[in-house]
N, C-alpha and C positions, 0 to 999 in steps of 0.2 A: 135499376138490378135488377136480376133473374136472382131463381135460387140456387141456382152452380155458380154464379159467384159469389153468392153470399161465402156458400158452403165450404171454397177455397179462399174466402178472406179468414173465415171463422178459424179453418185450419193451420193457416196464417201465422193469425195468431196465439192461437195454438201452441205453436212449435216456436213463437218467440217467444210465448212469456214463458215455456221452459227453460229456453238457455238466459232468458232474462233470469229466472230462479238462481240460476248453479252460478253467476256470477259472484261477484263481492264486492260491498262501496263502504268505502272510508268514512268514516268522521271524527273531527277534529274537535278541541277547546283548548284555551288557554297556547295559543302556539303552537299545538304536537303533546302541551304536559297529557295532556287525555286523550288516548285513539279507540275508537272503535270499528269495529269490524260485524258489519252486516251481511247478512246471504240478501237476492232479489226476493225471497220468503218472509224479510224481514227478521231473520231469525239470527240476533248478536251469538258470532262464531266468538271471537278475540276482542278482549279489553287490557290496553297495554296504560299504565302508568310510569310516568315517568320519574322515580320513588326522588330525586333534585329539588324537583318542584314544589315539593310538597315535606310540611313537615308535622307533628302531632297536631300542632295550634289549627293547621289549615284544613282539617276537617270538613269542617260546613261548606269550606270555597271549592276542594274535589268535589261534594258531593255536586255542586251546581254546575260542574266542570264537565262533571259523566251528565248528568240528563244532557246539556248544551252539544259534549259529541253524539248522544244516543242522537238524539233531536237532527243533527246534524245529518245524520247517516240514513235516519229513518228516512228525509227532505227527498235525499239524493236517490237514495231506492225510489223514493213516489214519483219524480222527477222523468224517472229513469221509463218507469213504464205509460206515466203521461205521452211520453215521447210515443212509445211503443204501441199505442193504441191510436195518436196520430199517423203516424207512418204506413202501420195495415191498412187504418180507411180512409187515405187522404183528406183526414180531420172535417168527413163526414161526423154526425151522430147519429149513431146503429141503435136503436131502444134495443135495451136487454142484455150489449157487450160492457160489461164491466161498468 
């Protein structure tokens, strides 16, 4: 692979990364009792909790579900980023890229 091809690949990666960062990913837990929206930049942009699913005595369960929903969203962003790199590089390992 020559330098020009590497530069084109890098430009494609940057564009794809910018597009990914604009996307929203949804993580859920408890069958939808807790929903977390996360951007492709790993920023939490929304949290929804179904008030019917919890009461004051269930606060520890709620805390566990919030963490689980956040991890679900985080994993989805990470998976999307890995797919982006694999698609852009054709699965080649290129030192210094992500």
